[in-house]
C-alpha positions as CSV (number, residue, x, y, z in Angstrom):
1,M,-1.4,9.5,28.2
2,I,1.0,10.2,30.8
3,I,0.1,11.5,34.6
4,R,3.2,12.2,36.5
5,Y,2.4,12.2,40.7
6,Q,4.7,12.3,44.4
7,K,3.0,10.1,46.8
8,L,4.5,11.2,50.4
9,N,4.6,10.3,53.6
10,F,4.3,12.8,56.3
11,L,5.4,12.1,60.2
12,L,4.1,14.4,62.6
13,E,4.8,14.6,66.5
14,A,2.6,16.5,69.1
15,I,4.2,19.4,71.2
16,D,0.5,19.8,72.5
17,T,-2.4,17.7,72.8
18,L,-4.5,16.8,69.5
19,G,-7.8,16.6,69.3
20,L,-8.5,15.0,66.0
21,P,-12.2,13.4,64.8
22,D,-11.9,9.8,63.5
23,Y,-11.9,10.9,60.0
24,K,-8.8,13.6,59.7
25,G,-9.0,14.0,55.9
26,S,-10.8,17.2,56.1
27,T,-8.9,18.8,59.6
28,F,-6.0,18.5,57.8
29,R,-6.7,19.9,54.4
30,G,-8.8,22.7,56.1
31,G,-6.1,23.6,58.1
32,F,-3.3,23.5,55.5
33,G,-5.8,25.6,53.3
34,N,-5.9,28.3,55.8
35,V,-2.2,28.1,56.3
36,F,-1.2,28.0,52.7
37,K,-3.3,31.9,51.9
38,R,-2.0,33.2,54.9
39,V,1.6,32.3,53.8
40,V,1.4,33.0,50.1
41,C,-1.5,35.3,49.0
42,A,-0.6,38.6,48.2
43,L,-3.0,40.8,48.5
44,K,-5.4,38.8,51.1
45,R,-8.3,38.6,49.8
46,S,-11.0,36.4,50.5
47,D,-12.5,35.3,47.4
48,C,-9.8,34.5,44.7
49,R,-12.1,34.7,42.0
50,D,-12.2,38.7,42.4
51,C,-8.3,38.4,42.8
52,L,-6.2,40.1,39.4
53,L,-3.3,38.1,40.8
54,K,-5.4,34.6,40.5
55,S,-3.8,33.2,37.2
56,R,0.0,33.4,38.9
57,C,-1.0,32.5,42.3
58,V,0.2,29.1,43.9
59,Y,-2.7,29.5,46.3
60,A,-5.3,30.1,43.5
61,Y,-4.2,27.2,41.6
62,I,-3.8,24.9,43.8
63,F,-6.5,25.2,46.5
64,E,-9.0,27.1,44.3
65,T,-8.3,25.9,41.1
66,S,-10.8,27.4,38.4
67,P,-10.6,27.0,34.6
68,P,-9.5,29.3,32.1
69,E,-11.8,31.3,30.5
70,A,-13.4,29.6,27.3
71,T,-12.5,26.0,28.6
72,Q,-13.7,23.3,26.7
73,V,-13.4,19.8,27.4
74,M,-15.5,16.5,27.4
75,G,-18.5,18.6,25.6
76,M,-18.8,21.2,28.4
77,N,-18.3,24.8,28.0
78,K,-16.7,25.2,31.2
79,Y,-16.3,24.3,34.4
80,E,-16.8,26.0,37.9
81,K,-14.8,23.7,39.6
82,V,-11.5,21.7,38.6
83,P,-10.4,18.4,40.8
84,H,-7.4,20.0,43.3
85,P,-4.2,18.8,41.7
86,F,-3.8,16.7,45.3
87,V,-4.9,14.1,47.7
88,I,-4.6,14.1,51.4
89,E,-4.6,10.7,52.9
90,P,-5.1,10.8,56.6
91,P,-4.2,8.3,58.8
92,E,-6.2,4.8,59.2
93,E,-6.9,4.7,63.0
94,K,-9.7,6.4,64.4
95,Q,-7.3,7.5,67.4
96,R,-8.7,10.7,68.5
97,I,-6.7,12.5,71.2
98,Y,-2.8,12.5,70.6
99,E,-0.5,13.0,73.7
100,P,2.4,15.1,73.7
101,A,5.4,13.2,72.0
102,E,2.7,11.1,70.3
103,K,3.3,10.4,66.5
104,L,1.1,10.1,63.6
105,G,1.4,10.4,59.6
106,F,-0.5,10.5,56.7
107,G,0.1,10.8,52.7
108,L,0.1,13.2,50.7
109,I,-0.2,12.8,46.3
110,L,0.8,15.6,44.1
111,I,-0.3,15.4,40.6
112,G,1.0,16.5,37.3
113,R,2.5,20.8,37.7
114,A,1.7,20.4,41.6
115,V,4.6,18.2,41.9
116,D,6.6,21.4,41.4
117,Y,5.3,23.0,44.4
118,L,5.7,20.4,46.5
119,P,8.4,22.8,49.2
120,Y,4.9,24.8,49.6
121,F,3.2,21.8,51.0
122,I,6.3,21.2,53.7
123,Y,6.6,24.6,54.7
124,T,2.8,25.3,54.8
125,F,2.2,21.7,57.1
126,D,5.4,22.9,59.0
127,E,3.7,26.0,59.5
128,L,0.4,24.6,60.4
129,G,2.0,22.7,63.6
130,K,3.4,25.7,64.6
131,T,0.2,27.2,64.2
132,G,-2.3,24.4,65.8
133,L,-4.7,22.0,64.3
134,G,-7.7,20.8,65.5
135,K,-10.0,21.0,68.3
136,G,-8.0,23.2,70.6
137,R,-5.5,24.5,68.2
138,G,-2.6,21.5,69.7
139,K,0.6,22.2,68.2
140,Y,3.0,19.7,66.2
141,R,6.8,19.7,64.6
142,L,6.9,18.1,61.7
143,L,10.0,15.3,61.8
144,S,9.7,14.0,58.4
145,V,8.5,13.9,54.5
146,K,10.0,10.5,53.1
147,D,9.1,9.1,49.5
148,H,8.6,5.2,50.7
149,E,12.0,5.3,53.1
150,K,13.8,7.8,50.8
151,P,14.2,11.1,52.8
152,I,12.6,14.6,51.6
153,Y,13.0,16.4,54.5
154,S,13.7,16.3,58.4
155,Y,13.1,18.5,61.4
156,E,16.8,18.0,62.3
157,D,18.1,19.7,59.0
158,K,15.6,21.8,57.7
159,T,16.5,20.7,54.0
160,I,14.4,19.8,51.5
161,R,15.4,17.3,48.8
162,T,14.8,16.6,45.6
163,A,11.5,14.0,45.6
164,P,11.3,11.3,42.7
165,V,8.3,11.8,40.7
166,S,6.5,8.6,39.3
167,E,4.1,8.2,36.2
168,Q,1.5,6.2,35.2
169,I,0.9,6.0,31.8
170,L,-2.4,5.0,30.1
171,P,-2.7,3.8,26.3
172,D,-4.5,6.4,23.7
173,A,-6.6,3.2,22.7
174,F,-7.4,0.0,24.1
175,S,-7.2,-3.1,22.3
176,F,-10.2,-5.5,24.1
177,G,-9.7,-9.4,24.3
178,S,-9.1,-11.2,26.9
179,R,-11.4,-10.5,30.6
180,L,-11.1,-10.9,34.0
181,E,-13.3,-13.9,35.7
182,E,-13.4,-11.5,39.0
183,V,-11.7,-8.2,39.8
184,S,-12.5,-7.3,44.2
185,L,-12.3,-3.6,45.0
186,S,-12.4,-2.3,48.7
187,F,-13.4,1.5,49.4
188,L,-11.5,2.1,52.0
189,T,-13.0,5.9,52.3
190,P,-16.5,7.1,51.7
191,A,-16.8,7.1,47.6
192,R,-19.2,9.8,46.4
193,I,-19.9,8.8,43.4
194,V,-22.2,10.6,40.8
195,Y,-24.3,9.4,37.9
196,Q,-26.6,11.2,36.4
197,R,-26.7,14.1,38.9
198,E,-27.3,11.6,41.9
199,L,-24.8,10.5,44.5
200,V,-24.5,6.9,43.9
201,S,-25.3,3.7,46.9
202,E,-25.0,1.0,44.1
203,L,-22.2,0.6,42.2
204,D,-22.4,-0.5,38.9
205,F,-18.9,-1.1,36.7
206,H,-20.1,1.2,33.9
207,I,-21.1,4.2,36.8
208,L,-17.5,3.2,38.3
209,L,-15.7,3.5,34.9
210,R,-17.3,6.7,34.3
211,S,-16.2,8.1,37.0
212,L,-12.6,7.2,37.2
213,L,-12.7,8.4,32.9
214,R,-13.9,11.6,34.2
215,R,-11.6,12.5,37.1
216,L,-8.4,11.3,34.4
217,C,-9.4,13.2,31.8
218,L,-9.7,16.5,34.1
219,L,-6.7,16.0,35.7
220,Y,-4.4,15.5,32.9
221,Y,-6.2,18.1,30.8
222,F,-6.2,21.1,33.9
223,H,-3.1,19.9,35.2
224,C,-0.5,18.3,32.9
225,E,-0.7,18.7,29.2
226,S,-4.0,21.1,28.6
227,R,-5.5,18.6,26.3
228,E,-8.5,16.0,26.3
229,P,-7.0,12.4,26.0
230,L,-7.4,10.5,22.6
231,W,-10.2,8.1,24.2
232,D,-13.0,6.7,22.7
233,H,-15.3,6.7,25.4
234,K,-18.1,5.6,24.1
235,L,-16.4,2.7,22.8
236,L,-15.1,2.5,26.4
237,I,-18.7,2.7,27.8
238,S,-20.2,0.5,25.6
239,K,-17.7,-2.4,27.1
240,T,-18.7,-2.2,30.2
241,E,-22.6,-3.7,29.3
242,E,-21.0,-7.4,29.9
243,V,-19.7,-6.9,33.0
244,I,-21.5,-8.6,35.9
245,T,-21.9,-7.1,39.6
246,G,-20.9,-10.0,42.1
247,E,-21.2,-9.9,45.7
248,S,-21.2,-6.3,47.6
249,S,-20.8,-5.3,50.6
250,L,-20.8,-2.0,50.3
251,Q,-22.5,0.3,52.6
252,W,-23.6,4.1,52.9
253,H,-21.6,6.2,55.4
254,D,-22.6,9.5,56.3
255,W,-19.7,11.5,57.6
256,E,-20.0,15.6,58.3
257,R,-17.6,18.3,58.1
258,Y,-17.3,21.8,59.2
259,S,-16.4,24.2,56.5
260,A,-14.7,27.4,58.2
261,R,-14.5,29.2,55.3
262,Q,-18.0,28.9,54.0
263,G,-19.7,28.7,57.6
264,V,-21.4,25.7,57.1
265,R,-21.6,22.2,58.0
266,M,-21.4,19.8,55.4
267,K,-22.4,15.6,55.2
268,L,-20.0,14.1,52.7
269,G,-21.6,10.5,52.9
270,G,-20.3,7.8,50.8
271,V,-19.9,4.5,49.9
272,V,-17.2,1.8,51.9
273,G,-17.1,-1.9,51.9
274,N,-16.1,-4.6,49.3
275,I,-17.8,-5.0,45.8
276,T,-16.6,-7.6,43.3
277,Y,-16.7,-7.2,39.2
278,K,-16.7,-10.5,36.9
279,N,-16.0,-10.4,33.3
280,V,-14.1,-7.2,33.3
281,P,-12.3,-7.1,30.5
282,D,-8.3,-6.9,31.2
283,A,-7.9,-3.3,29.2
284,F,-9.6,-1.5,32.0
285,M,-7.1,-2.7,34.6
286,P,-4.5,0.4,33.8
287,I,-7.7,2.7,34.7
288,L,-8.4,0.8,37.9
289,R,-4.7,1.0,39.1
290,V,-4.4,4.5,38.2
291,G,-7.8,5.3,40.6
292,E,-6.0,3.1,43.4
293,I,-3.4,6.0,43.4
294,L,-5.2,9.1,42.4
295,H,-8.7,8.2,43.8
296,V,-12.2,8.3,42.6
297,G,-15.1,10.6,43.0
298,K,-15.6,13.6,44.9
299,G,-14.1,14.9,47.7
300,T,-10.6,13.1,47.2
301,S,-8.1,16.2,48.1
302,F,-10.0,14.9,51.6
303,G,-8.9,11.5,51.2
304,L,-12.0,9.9,49.7
305,G,-12.7,7.5,47.3
306,K,-9.3,5.8,48.2
307,Y,-9.9,2.0,47.4
308,E,-7.6,-1.0,46.9
309,I,-7.8,-3.6,44.3
310,G,-8.1,-7.2,46.0
């Protein structure tokens, strides 16, 4: 199983005063979605579900991702919602006001076939700067896009260069033998993880692993190879039974966003903080490392569910 991805850093410079919330992921994703639809939508419809062009539309694929008819994956006949093939990682600072000439950056992760649409993302974020972002619609300029230090785009030459594609390789079958005495995770943005149809505030290892397996399976199926991984899910879950939860400082963090598209305020709370697991099978580390890159849980396109392995 191979998941292709690109991880890029965008640098912006304020032209006007920018008024942004503490957590900026929703603002970036909402602004991106509005401009993206304006840029690429041929029929300017309000609802992609009724559009005759949705099967070939870049906007519908990226932002209103829906499964093909008769999709069967993970024992279900149809998914109403498919994980978006991108993650926006907002700046970590809580700064709310950026004066003209101040700079701010954010990360963008493209997954699977979405890497082919990088020019659309760069163009859209450049256009968003001309439209305005946040409270008061402050304008900015897109100064640069980089893969680490490799320049992909710059304001000076307006040229988009080829971005390297990375790969995360997961085995089709896992070999269980050695175990790690302790694995620590730090959840940096709220992790909205569902178990038995409920959001959880206590994150046992089997719940985390189920969420990771589900996300990776769906990303692989819908955005990479259109087939399920050859994993023995029951075996993998059974191997979590001996994992012990150690020290935990996880706390529930409430976060609210306004959806202009739906016209409602939405609560998007999740757990943040540190947690330690003991007696972890070493075979699970590749899964945890992929999740460290691609995030876990709901709301990942806002940048939620970001964690680091200690």
